[in-house]
Gaussian input, Z-matrix of N, CA and C with variables (Angstrom, degrees):
# hf/3-21g

backbone

0 1
 N
 C     1     B1
 C     2     B2     1     A1
 N     3     B3     2     A2     1     D1
 C     4     B4     3     A3     2     D2
 C     5     B5     4     A4     3     D3
 N     6     B6     5     A5     4     D4
 C     7     B7     6     A6     5     D5
 C     8     B8     7     A7     6     D6
 N     9     B9     8     A8     7     D7
 C    10    B10     9     A9     8     D8
 C    11    B11    10    A10     9     D9
 N    12    B12    11    A11    10    D10
 C    13    B13    12    A12    11    D11
 C    14    B14    13    A13    12    D12
 N    15    B15    14    A14    13    D13
 C    16    B16    15    A15    14    D14
 C    17    B17    16    A16    15    D15
 N    18    B18    17    A17    16    D16
 C    19    B19    18    A18    17    D17
 C    20    B20    19    A19    18    D18
 N    21    B21    20    A20    19    D19
 C    22    B22    21    A21    20    D20
 C    23    B23    22    A22    21    D21
 N    24    B24    23    A23    22    D22
 C    25    B25    24    A24    23    D23
 C    26    B26    25    A25    24    D24
 N    27    B27    26    A26    25    D25
 C    28    B28    27    A27    26    D26
 C    29    B29    28    A28    27    D27
 N    30    B30    29    A29    28    D28
 C    31    B31    30    A30    29    D29
 C    32    B32    31    A31    30    D30
 N    33    B33    32    A32    31    D31
 C    34    B34    33    A33    32    D32
 C    35    B35    34    A34    33    D33
 N    36    B36    35    A35    34    D34
 C    37    B37    36    A36    35    D35
 C    38    B38    37    A37    36    D36
 N    39    B39    38    A38    37    D37
 C    40    B40    39    A39    38    D38
 C    41    B41    40    A40    39    D39
 N    42    B42    41    A41    40    D40
 C    43    B43    42    A42    41    D41
 C    44    B44    43    A43    42    D42
 N    45    B45    44    A44    43    D43
 C    46    B46    45    A45    44    D44
 C    47    B47    46    A46    45    D45
 N    48    B48    47    A47    46    D46
 C    49    B49    48    A48    47    D47
 C    50    B50    49    A49    48    D48
 N    51    B51    50    A50    49    D49
 C    52    B52    51    A51    50    D50
 C    53    B53    52    A52    51    D51
 N    54    B54    53    A53    52    D52
 C    55    B55    54    A54    53    D53
 C    56    B56    55    A55    54    D54
 N    57    B57    56    A56    55    D55
 C    58    B58    57    A57    56    D56
 C    59    B59    58    A58    57    D57
 N    60    B60    59    A59    58    D58
 C    61    B61    60    A60    59    D59
 C    62    B62    61    A61    60    D60
 N    63    B63    62    A62    61    D61
 C    64    B64    63    A63    62    D62
 C    65    B65    64    A64    63    D63
 N    66    B66    65    A65    64    D64
 C    67    B67    66    A66    65    D65
 C    68    B68    67    A67    66    D66
 N    69    B69    68    A68    67    D67
 C    70    B70    69    A69    68    D68
 C    71    B71    70    A70    69    D69
 N    72    B72    71    A71    70    D70
 C    73    B73    72    A72    71    D71
 C    74    B74    73    A73    72    D72
 N    75    B75    74    A74    73    D73
 C    76    B76    75    A75    74    D74
 C    77    B77    76    A76    75    D75
 N    78    B78    77    A77    76    D76
 C    79    B79    78    A78    77    D77
 C    80    B80    79    A79    78    D78
 N    81    B81    80    A80    79    D79
 C    82    B82    81    A81    80    D80
 C    83    B83    82    A82    81    D81
 N    84    B84    83    A83    82    D82
 C    85    B85    84    A84    83    D83
 C    86    B86    85    A85    84    D84
 N    87    B87    86    A86    85    D85
 C    88    B88    87    A87    86    D86
 C    89    B89    88    A88    87    D87
 N    90    B90    89    A89    88    D88
 C    91    B91    90    A90    89    D89
 C    92    B92    91    A91    90    D90
 N    93    B93    92    A92    91    D91
 C    94    B94    93    A93    92    D92
 C    95    B95    94    A94    93    D93
 N    96    B96    95    A95    94    D94
 C    97    B97    96    A96    95    D95
 C    98    B98    97    A97    96    D96
 N    99    B99    98    A98    97    D97
 C   100   B100    99    A99    98    D98
 C   101   B101   100   A100    99    D99
 N   102   B102   101   A101   100   D100
 C   103   B103   102   A102   101   D101
 C   104   B104   103   A103   102   D102
 N   105   B105   104   A104   103   D103
 C   106   B106   105   A105   104   D104
 C   107   B107   106   A106   105   D105
 N   108   B108   107   A107   106   D106
 C   109   B109   108   A108   107   D107
 C   110   B110   109   A109   108   D108
 N   111   B111   110   A110   109   D109
 C   112   B112   111   A111   110   D110
 C   113   B113   112   A112   111   D111
 N   114   B114   113   A113   112   D112
 C   115   B115   114   A114   113   D113
 C   116   B116   115   A115   114   D114
 N   117   B117   116   A116   115   D115
 C   118   B118   117   A117   116   D116
 C   119   B119   118   A118   117   D117
 N   120   B120   119   A119   118   D118
 C   121   B121   120   A120   119   D119
 C   122   B122   121   A121   120   D120
 N   123   B123   122   A122   121   D121
 C   124   B124   123   A123   122   D122
 C   125   B125   124   A124   123   D123
 N   126   B126   125   A125   124   D124
 C   127   B127   126   A126   125   D125
 C   128   B128   127   A127   126   D126
 N   129   B129   128   A128   127   D127
 C   130   B130   129   A129   128   D128
 C   131   B131   130   A130   129   D129
 N   132   B132   131   A131   130   D130
 C   133   B133   132   A132   131   D131
 C   134   B134   133   A133   132   D132
 N   135   B135   134   A134   133   D133
 C   136   B136   135   A135   134   D134
 C   137   B137   136   A136   135   D135
 N   138   B138   137   A137   136   D136
 C   139   B139   138   A138   137   D137
 C   140   B140   139   A139   138   D138
 N   141   B141   140   A140   139   D139
 C   142   B142   141   A141   140   D140
 C   143   B143   142   A142   141   D141
 N   144   B144   143   A143   142   D142
 C   145   B145   144   A144   143   D143
 C   146   B146   145   A145   144   D144
 N   147   B147   146   A146   145   D145
 C   148   B148   147   A147   146   D146
 C   149   B149   148   A148   147   D147
 N   150   B150   149   A149   148   D148
 C   151   B151   150   A150   149   D149
 C   152   B152   151   A151   150   D150
 N   153   B153   152   A152   151   D151
 C   154   B154   153   A153   152   D152
 C   155   B155   154   A154   153   D153
 N   156   B156   155   A155   154   D154
 C   157   B157   156   A156   155   D155
 C   158   B158   157   A157   156   D156
 N   159   B159   158   A158   157   D157
 C   160   B160   159   A159   158   D158
 C   161   B161   160   A160   159   D159
 N   162   B162   161   A161   160   D160
 C   163   B163   162   A162   161   D161
 C   164   B164   163   A163   162   D162
 N   165   B165   164   A164   163   D163
 C   166   B166   165   A165   164   D164
 C   167   B167   166   A166   165   D165
 N   168   B168   167   A167   166   D166
 C   169   B169   168   A168   167   D167
 C   170   B170   169   A169   168   D168
 N   171   B171   170   A170   169   D169
 C   172   B172   171   A171   170   D170
 C   173   B173   172   A172   171   D171
 N   174   B174   173   A173   172   D172
 C   175   B175   174   A174   173   D173
 C   176   B176   175   A175   174   D174
 N   177   B177   176   A176   175   D175
 C   178   B178   177   A177   176   D176
 C   179   B179   178   A178   177   D177
 N   180   B180   179   A179   178   D178
 C   181   B181   180   A180   179   D179
 C   182   B182   181   A181   180   D180
 N   183   B183   182   A182   181   D181
 C   184   B184   183   A183   182   D182
 C   185   B185   184   A184   183   D183
 N   186   B186   185   A185   184   D184
 C   187   B187   186   A186   185   D185
 C   188   B188   187   A187   186   D186
 N   189   B189   188   A188   187   D187
 C   190   B190   189   A189   188   D188
 C   191   B191   190   A190   189   D189
 N   192   B192   191   A191   190   D190
 C   193   B193   192   A192   191   D191
 C   194   B194   193   A193   192   D192
 N   195   B195   194   A194   193   D193
 C   196   B196   195   A195   194   D194
 C   197   B197   196   A196   195   D195
 N   198   B198   197   A197   196   D196
 C   199   B199   198   A198   197   D197
 C   200   B200   199   A199   198   D198
 N   201   B201   200   A200   199   D199
 C   202   B202   201   A201   200   D200
 C   203   B203   202   A202   201   D201
 N   204   B204   203   A203   202   D202
 C   205   B205   204   A204   203   D203
 C   206   B206   205   A205   204   D204
 N   207   B207   206   A206   205   D205
 C   208   B208   207   A207   206   D206
 C   209   B209   208   A208   207   D207
 N   210   B210   209   A209   208   D208
 C   211   B211   210   A210   209   D209
 C   212   B212   211   A211   210   D210
 N   213   B213   212   A212   211   D211
 C   214   B214   213   A213   212   D212
 C   215   B215   214   A214   213   D213
 N   216   B216   215   A215   214   D214
 C   217   B217   216   A216   215   D215
 C   218   B218   217   A217   216   D216
 N   219   B219   218   A218   217   D217
 C   220   B220   219   A219   218   D218
 C   221   B221   220   A220   219   D219
 N   222   B222   221   A221   220   D220
 C   223   B223   222   A222   221   D221
 C   224   B224   223   A223   222   D222
 N   225   B225   224   A224   223   D223
 C   226   B226   225   A225   224   D224
 C   227   B227   226   A226   225   D225
 N   228   B228   227   A227   226   D226
 C   229   B229   228   A228   227   D227
 C   230   B230   229   A229   228   D228
 N   231   B231   230   A230   229   D229
 C   232   B232   231   A231   230   D230
 C   233   B233   232   A232   231   D231
 N   234   B234   233   A233   232   D232
 C   235   B235   234   A234   233   D233
 C   236   B236   235   A235   234   D234
 N   237   B237   236   A236   235   D235
 C   238   B238   237   A237   236   D236
 C   239   B239   238   A238   237   D237
 N   240   B240   239   A239   238   D238
 C   241   B241   240   A240   239   D239
 C   242   B242   241   A241   240   D240
 N   243   B243   242   A242   241   D241
 C   244   B244   243   A243   242   D242
 C   245   B245   244   A244   243   D243
 N   246   B246   245   A245   244   D244
 C   247   B247   246   A246   245   D245
 C   248   B248   247   A247   246   D246
 N   249   B249   248   A248   247   D247
 C   250   B250   249   A249   248   D248
 C   251   B251   250   A250   249   D249
 N   252   B252   251   A251   250   D250
 C   253   B253   252   A252   251   D251
 C   254   B254   253   A253   252   D252
 N   255   B255   254   A254   253   D253
 C   256   B256   255   A255   254   D254
 C   257   B257   256   A256   255   D255
 N   258   B258   257   A257   256   D256
 C   259   B259   258   A258   257   D257
 C   260   B260   259   A259   258   D258
 N   261   B261   260   A260   259   D259
 C   262   B262   261   A261   260   D260
 C   263   B263   262   A262   261   D261
 N   264   B264   263   A263   262   D262
 C   265   B265   264   A264   263   D263
 C   266   B266   265   A265   264   D264
 N   267   B267   266   A266   265   D265
 C   268   B268   267   A267   266   D266
 C   269   B269   268   A268   267   D267
 N   270   B270   269   A269   268   D268
 C   271   B271   270   A270   269   D269
 C   272   B272   271   A271   270   D270
 N   273   B273   272   A272   271   D271
 C   274   B274   273   A273   272   D272
 C   275   B275   274   A274   273   D273
 N   276   B276   275   A275   274   D274
 C   277   B277   276   A276   275   D275
 C   278   B278   277   A277   276   D276
 N   279   B279   278   A278   277   D277
 C   280   B280   279   A279   278   D278
 C   281   B281   280   A280   279   D279
 N   282   B282   281   A281   280   D280
 C   283   B283   282   A282   281   D281
 C   284   B284   283   A283   282   D282

   B1=1.4565
   B2=1.5219
   B3=1.3105
   B4=1.4612
   B5=1.5253
   B6=1.3076
   B7=1.4503
   B8=1.5185
   B9=1.3328
   B10=1.4484
   B11=1.5165
   B12=1.3157
   B13=1.4800
   B14=1.5177
   B15=1.3321
   B16=1.4583
   B17=1.5222
   B18=1.3256
   B19=1.4631
   B20=1.5095
   B21=1.3332
   B22=1.4306
   B23=1.5160
   B24=1.3226
   B25=1.4611
   B26=1.5088
   B27=1.3023
   B28=1.4680
   B29=1.5209
   B30=1.2986
   B31=1.4568
   B32=1.5145
   B33=1.3347
   B34=1.4631
   B35=1.5265
   B36=1.3229
   B37=1.4663
   B38=1.5190
   B39=1.3484
   B40=1.4552
   B41=1.5382
   B42=1.3229
   B43=1.4750
   B44=1.5213
   B45=1.3174
   B46=1.4642
   B47=1.5172
   B48=1.3465
   B49=1.4511
   B50=1.5270
   B51=1.3162
   B52=1.4360
   B53=1.5401
   B54=1.3365
   B55=1.4574
   B56=1.5084
   B57=1.3184
   B58=1.4570
   B59=1.5216
   B60=1.3364
   B61=1.4301
   B62=1.5192
   B63=1.3248
   B64=1.4487
   B65=1.5356
   B66=1.3455
   B67=1.4694
   B68=1.5270
   B69=1.2999
   B70=1.4706
   B71=1.5308
   B72=1.3124
   B73=1.4581
   B74=1.5086
   B75=1.3441
   B76=1.4618
   B77=1.5245
   B78=1.3466
   B79=1.4701
   B80=1.5185
   B81=1.3306
   B82=1.4510
   B83=1.5409
   B84=1.3388
   B85=1.4700
   B86=1.5238
   B87=1.3550
   B88=1.4535
   B89=1.5171
   B90=1.3025
   B91=1.4766
   B92=1.5144
   B93=1.3209
   B94=1.4604
   B95=1.5249
   B96=1.3122
   B97=1.4809
   B98=1.5089
   B99=1.3224
   B100=1.4768
   B101=1.5209
   B102=1.3200
   B103=1.4714
   B104=1.5269
   B105=1.3245
   B106=1.4534
   B107=1.5334
   B108=1.3041
   B109=1.4665
   B110=1.5260
   B111=1.3170
   B112=1.4777
   B113=1.5259
   B114=1.2972
   B115=1.4637
   B116=1.5348
   B117=1.3006
   B118=1.4627
   B119=1.5315
   B120=1.3194
   B121=1.4536
   B122=1.5362
   B123=1.3280
   B124=1.4493
   B125=1.5352
   B126=1.3113
   B127=1.4846
   B128=1.5178
   B129=1.3218
   B130=1.4497
   B131=1.5256
   B132=1.3081
   B133=1.4536
   B134=1.5369
   B135=1.3264
   B136=1.4757
   B137=1.5329
   B138=1.3278
   B139=1.4592
   B140=1.5243
   B141=1.3108
   B142=1.4572
   B143=1.5191
   B144=1.2808
   B145=1.4748
   B146=1.5112
   B147=1.3324
   B148=1.4521
   B149=1.5342
   B150=1.3041
   B151=1.4706
   B152=1.5341
   B153=1.3009
   B154=1.4754
   B155=1.5060
   B156=1.3373
   B157=1.4615
   B158=1.5177
   B159=1.3263
   B160=1.4587
   B161=1.5179
   B162=1.3205
   B163=1.4540
   B164=1.5283
   B165=1.3034
   B166=1.4604
   B167=1.5255
   B168=1.3162
   B169=1.4643
   B170=1.5213
   B171=1.3263
   B172=1.4604
   B173=1.5207
   B174=1.3013
   B175=1.4518
   B176=1.5041
   B177=1.3145
   B178=1.4594
   B179=1.5161
   B180=1.3143
   B181=1.4648
   B182=1.4855
   B183=1.3076
   B184=1.4602
   B185=1.5185
   B186=1.3409
   B187=1.4525
   B188=1.5448
   B189=1.3351
   B190=1.4598
   B191=1.5161
   B192=1.2990
   B193=1.4567
   B194=1.5252
   B195=1.3372
   B196=1.4609
   B197=1.5278
   B198=1.3292
   B199=1.4580
   B200=1.5319
   B201=1.3143
   B202=1.4631
   B203=1.5277
   B204=1.3325
   B205=1.4671
   B206=1.5119
   B207=1.3236
   B208=1.4771
   B209=1.5039
   B210=1.3285
   B211=1.4801
   B212=1.5178
   B213=1.3203
   B214=1.4890
   B215=1.5037
   B216=1.3352
   B217=1.4733
   B218=1.5212
   B219=1.3187
   B220=1.4714
   B221=1.5153
   B222=1.3371
   B223=1.4760
   B224=1.5268
   B225=1.3388
   B226=1.4710
   B227=1.5191
   B228=1.3123
   B229=1.4761
   B230=1.5124
   B231=1.3233
   B232=1.4782
   B233=1.5284
   B234=1.3114
   B235=1.4598
   B236=1.5151
   B237=1.3315
   B238=1.4675
   B239=1.5090
   B240=1.3311
   B241=1.4663
   B242=1.5196
   B243=1.3214
   B244=1.4626
   B245=1.5280
   B246=1.3231
   B247=1.4612
   B248=1.5191
   B249=1.2962
   B250=1.4819
   B251=1.5122
   B252=1.3315
   B253=1.4503
   B254=1.5182
   B255=1.3162
   B256=1.4711
   B257=1.5216
   B258=1.3226
   B259=1.4509
   B260=1.5270
   B261=1.3258
   B262=1.4511
   B263=1.5266
   B264=1.3003
   B265=1.4729
   B266=1.4964
   B267=1.3350
   B268=1.4398
   B269=1.5179
   B270=1.2970
   B271=1.4746
   B272=1.5119
   B273=1.2712
   B274=1.4797
   B275=1.5138
   B276=1.2890
   B277=1.4665
   B278=1.5290
   B279=1.2979
   B280=1.4751
   B281=1.5154
   B282=1.3185
   B283=1.4526
   B284=1.5107
   A1=108.50
   A2=115.72
   A3=121.60
   A4=112.37
   A5=114.74
   A6=123.65
   A7=107.21
   A8=116.13
   A9=121.75
   A10=112.93
   A11=115.04
   A12=122.73
   A13=105.84
   A14=114.98
   A15=120.76
   A16=111.01
   A17=113.71
   A18=118.38
   A19=108.82
   A20=115.74
   A21=122.38
   A22=106.71
   A23=115.72
   A24=121.25
   A25=110.64
   A26=116.08
   A27=123.14
   A28=106.87
   A29=116.13
   A30=119.60
   A31=111.85
   A32=116.55
   A33=122.75
   A34=112.96
   A35=117.33
   A36=120.44
   A37=110.10
   A38=116.17
   A39=119.48
   A40=111.36
   A41=116.39
   A42=121.08
   A43=109.83
   A44=114.50
   A45=122.38
   A46=110.70
   A47=116.35
   A48=121.83
   A49=107.76
   A50=117.34
   A51=122.97
   A52=108.03
   A53=115.26
   A54=118.66
   A55=113.39
   A56=114.49
   A57=123.46
   A58=107.89
   A59=117.46
   A60=121.29
   A61=110.88
   A62=116.17
   A63=121.51
   A64=111.01
   A65=114.80
   A66=120.01
   A67=108.31
   A68=116.43
   A69=120.96
   A70=112.27
   A71=118.85
   A72=120.21
   A73=111.91
   A74=116.45
   A75=119.58
   A76=110.66
   A77=117.10
   A78=120.28
   A79=113.33
   A80=116.22
   A81=120.42
   A82=109.97
   A83=115.01
   A84=119.07
   A85=110.47
   A86=117.99
   A87=121.00
   A88=112.17
   A89=116.78
   A90=120.13
   A91=110.30
   A92=116.46
   A93=120.75
   A94=110.96
   A95=116.97
   A96=120.83
   A97=109.95
   A98=116.99
   A99=120.67
   A100=112.48
   A101=116.75
   A102=120.33
   A103=111.09
   A104=118.63
   A105=121.38
   A106=112.99
   A107=118.24
   A108=122.92
   A109=111.04
   A110=115.28
   A111=122.02
   A112=114.22
   A113=118.42
   A114=121.74
   A115=113.86
   A116=117.19
   A117=119.01
   A118=110.57
   A119=113.78
   A120=122.30
   A121=111.80
   A122=117.08
   A123=121.99
   A124=112.98
   A125=116.57
   A126=120.24
   A127=111.57
   A128=117.22
   A129=121.78
   A130=113.74
   A131=118.69
   A132=121.17
   A133=109.30
   A134=117.05
   A135=119.09
   A136=113.94
   A137=117.43
   A138=118.44
   A139=111.90
   A140=118.28
   A141=121.08
   A142=111.11
   A143=117.94
   A144=120.34
   A145=110.40
   A146=117.31
   A147=122.06
   A148=111.55
   A149=116.00
   A150=119.98
   A151=110.17
   A152=117.52
   A153=119.04
   A154=111.55
   A155=117.33
   A156=121.23
   A157=114.18
   A158=117.29
   A159=121.99
   A160=112.75
   A161=118.21
   A162=122.93
   A163=114.84
   A164=118.14
   A165=119.92
   A166=112.02
   A167=117.70
   A168=120.61
   A169=114.34
   A170=117.27
   A171=121.72
   A172=110.08
   A173=115.37
   A174=120.93
   A175=110.46
   A176=116.40
   A177=121.90
   A178=106.40
   A179=115.36
   A180=120.69
   A181=110.57
   A182=116.78
   A183=122.43
   A184=107.63
   A185=115.84
   A186=120.12
   A187=113.20
   A188=115.65
   A189=120.96
   A190=111.13
   A191=116.41
   A192=123.78
   A193=108.38
   A194=115.17
   A195=120.50
   A196=109.56
   A197=115.76
   A198=120.44
   A199=110.78
   A200=117.12
   A201=121.07
   A202=110.48
   A203=114.02
   A204=120.59
   A205=110.68
   A206=119.21
   A207=120.07
   A208=111.80
   A209=118.94
   A210=121.47
   A211=110.41
   A212=116.23
   A213=120.79
   A214=110.42
   A215=117.63
   A216=119.97
   A217=110.94
   A218=117.80
   A219=118.90
   A220=111.04
   A221=117.96
   A222=120.81
   A223=109.66
   A224=116.95
   A225=120.08
   A226=109.62
   A227=118.59
   A228=122.82
   A229=110.29
   A230=116.79
   A231=121.22
   A232=110.70
   A233=117.08
   A234=120.60
   A235=112.97
   A236=117.28
   A237=121.00
   A238=110.05
   A239=116.65
   A240=120.68
   A241=112.11
   A242=118.21
   A243=120.02
   A244=114.57
   A245=117.17
   A246=121.84
   A247=109.15
   A248=115.54
   A249=121.60
   A250=108.19
   A251=117.47
   A252=122.65
   A253=112.39
   A254=118.13
   A255=122.02
   A256=111.75
   A257=118.03
   A258=121.23
   A259=114.94
   A260=116.68
   A261=118.86
   A262=112.08
   A263=115.98
   A264=122.87
   A265=111.82
   A266=116.81
   A267=119.98
   A268=109.47
   A269=117.30
   A270=122.27
   A271=111.54
   A272=115.44
   A273=119.44
   A274=108.26
   A275=114.36
   A276=117.48
   A277=106.87
   A278=115.79
   A279=119.89
   A280=108.63
   A281=114.56
   A282=119.52
   A283=111.46
   D1=139.50
   D2=179.38
   D3=-84.19
   D4=150.07
   D5=176.25
   D6=-125.03
   D7=133.00
   D8=-171.76
   D9=-116.43
   D10=141.40
   D11=169.35
   D12=-112.04
   D13=132.05
   D14=-173.91
   D15=-138.07
   D16=167.18
   D17=171.00
   D18=-128.01
   D19=148.44
   D20=170.60
   D21=-113.13
   D22=134.33
   D23=-175.12
   D24=-157.03
   D25=174.54
   D26=175.11
   D27=-137.76
   D28=145.48
   D29=176.36
   D30=-68.64
   D31=-13.72
   D32=-178.50
   D33=-91.00
   D34=4.24
   D35=-173.46
   D36=-149.70
   D37=157.67
   D38=174.53
   D39=-99.72
   D40=8.58
   D41=178.41
   D42=-78.88
   D43=145.95
   D44=-177.82
   D45=-138.90
   D46=139.64
   D47=170.88
   D48=-116.77
   D49=131.87
   D50=177.75
   D51=-109.77
   D52=135.17
   D53=179.96
   D54=-144.46
   D55=174.00
   D56=179.03
   D57=-130.86
   D58=145.28
   D59=177.16
   D60=-162.35
   D61=163.87
   D62=171.29
   D63=-99.11
   D64=-17.87
   D65=-178.83
   D66=-133.49
   D67=98.53
   D68=-170.26
   D69=-68.27
   D70=-40.83
   D71=179.12
   D72=-64.51
   D73=-43.67
   D74=-179.74
   D75=-65.47
   D76=-39.62
   D77=-179.23
   D78=-64.67
   D79=-40.06
   D80=177.55
   D81=-63.13
   D82=-43.95
   D83=177.19
   D84=-61.36
   D85=-40.75
   D86=178.92
   D87=-62.21
   D88=-41.66
   D89=177.03
   D90=-58.08
   D91=-47.38
   D92=-178.89
   D93=-64.37
   D94=-43.92
   D95=-179.28
   D96=-65.52
   D97=-43.93
   D98=-178.99
   D99=-61.00
   D100=-29.01
   D101=-177.82
   D102=-70.13
   D103=-11.70
   D104=-178.21
   D105=-105.12
   D106=-1.01
   D107=-176.45
   D108=-86.43
   D109=83.26
   D110=-174.37
   D111=-58.63
   D112=-30.55
   D113=-176.31
   D114=-90.00
   D115=7.69
   D116=179.46
   D117=-118.31
   D118=153.15
   D119=-177.36
   D120=-55.82
   D121=-37.45
   D122=-177.24
   D123=-61.58
   D124=-21.75
   D125=179.20
   D126=-58.24
   D127=-31.65
   D128=-177.24
   D129=-93.67
   D130=0.96
   D131=177.71
   D132=-66.02
   D133=149.27
   D134=-179.09
   D135=-56.63
   D136=-38.73
   D137=179.80
   D138=-66.09
   D139=-34.67
   D140=178.91
   D141=-69.06
   D142=-42.81
   D143=177.29
   D144=-65.14
   D145=-41.26
   D146=176.96
   D147=-57.66
   D148=-44.22
   D149=179.94
   D150=-65.41
   D151=-42.52
   D152=177.39
   D153=-62.60
   D154=-43.49
   D155=-177.48
   D156=-70.71
   D157=-24.23
   D158=-174.65
   D159=-126.43
   D160=25.18
   D161=-168.38
   D162=-46.46
   D163=-45.28
   D164=-175.37
   D165=-78.08
   D166=-8.70
   D167=-177.28
   D168=-120.09
   D169=14.69
   D170=-179.47
   D171=-77.64
   D172=136.24
   D173=178.05
   D174=-130.49
   D175=148.66
   D176=173.44
   D177=-117.91
   D178=131.68
   D179=177.43
   D180=-123.59
   D181=125.83
   D182=175.13
   D183=-72.35
   D184=124.42
   D185=-178.42
   D186=-99.94
   D187=-41.18
   D188=-176.23
   D189=-150.29
   D190=148.28
   D191=176.09
   D192=-125.18
   D193=132.55
   D194=-179.04
   D195=-132.76
   D196=152.37
   D197=173.91
   D198=-83.43
   D199=-28.17
   D200=-177.58
   D201=-106.23
   D202=133.32
   D203=-177.99
   D204=-60.19
   D205=-43.83
   D206=-176.21
   D207=-63.47
   D208=-32.00
   D209=176.15
   D210=-65.54
   D211=-42.69
   D212=178.54
   D213=-64.32
   D214=-44.81
   D215=-179.49
   D216=-65.69
   D217=-37.92
   D218=177.89
   D219=-65.00
   D220=-39.31
   D221=178.86
   D222=-67.54
   D223=-40.54
   D224=176.91
   D225=-57.75
   D226=-48.16
   D227=179.34
   D228=-59.54
   D229=-46.36
   D230=-179.53
   D231=-58.62
   D232=-45.72
   D233=-179.12
   D234=-67.02
   D235=-40.37
   D236=178.13
   D237=-61.98
   D238=-43.11
   D239=179.77
   D240=-66.57
   D241=-24.29
   D242=-178.25
   D243=-84.19
   D244=-9.94
   D245=-177.95
   D246=-84.38
   D247=135.34
   D248=173.15
   D249=-55.53
   D250=134.98
   D251=-177.29
   D252=-56.24
   D253=-29.83
   D254=179.84
   D255=-74.91
   D256=-16.89
   D257=-176.13
   D258=-105.31
   D259=-11.98
   D260=-176.25
   D261=-80.59
   D262=142.79
   D263=172.59
   D264=-103.73
   D265=-0.82
   D266=176.57
   D267=-69.83
   D268=146.90
   D269=-176.70
   D270=-55.42
   D271=-45.13
   D272=178.02
   D273=-146.74
   D274=149.70
   D275=173.49
   D276=-79.30
   D277=129.33
   D278=-179.45
   D279=-72.43
   D280=133.72
   D281=-177.39
   D282=-99.38

């Protein structure tokens, strides 16, 4: 089974979200759906607000594909750590 590392971004912003998933289409749909759940904590996450603010211009780009989950998670961590703190939409930069 493949494991994917992706980014969510908009051409209208320099903000970036890095993520990992086994099902890229479902995960993108989940991000969009979660951004509309007003009664849940995730509604206030930076990625959810970004999606609401840029809904028509949100893009998902597949960055890497791995056969092993740990390789994908390591790449996700590496990419999150490489993003300027002002540009990341991830909840926290992994240390």
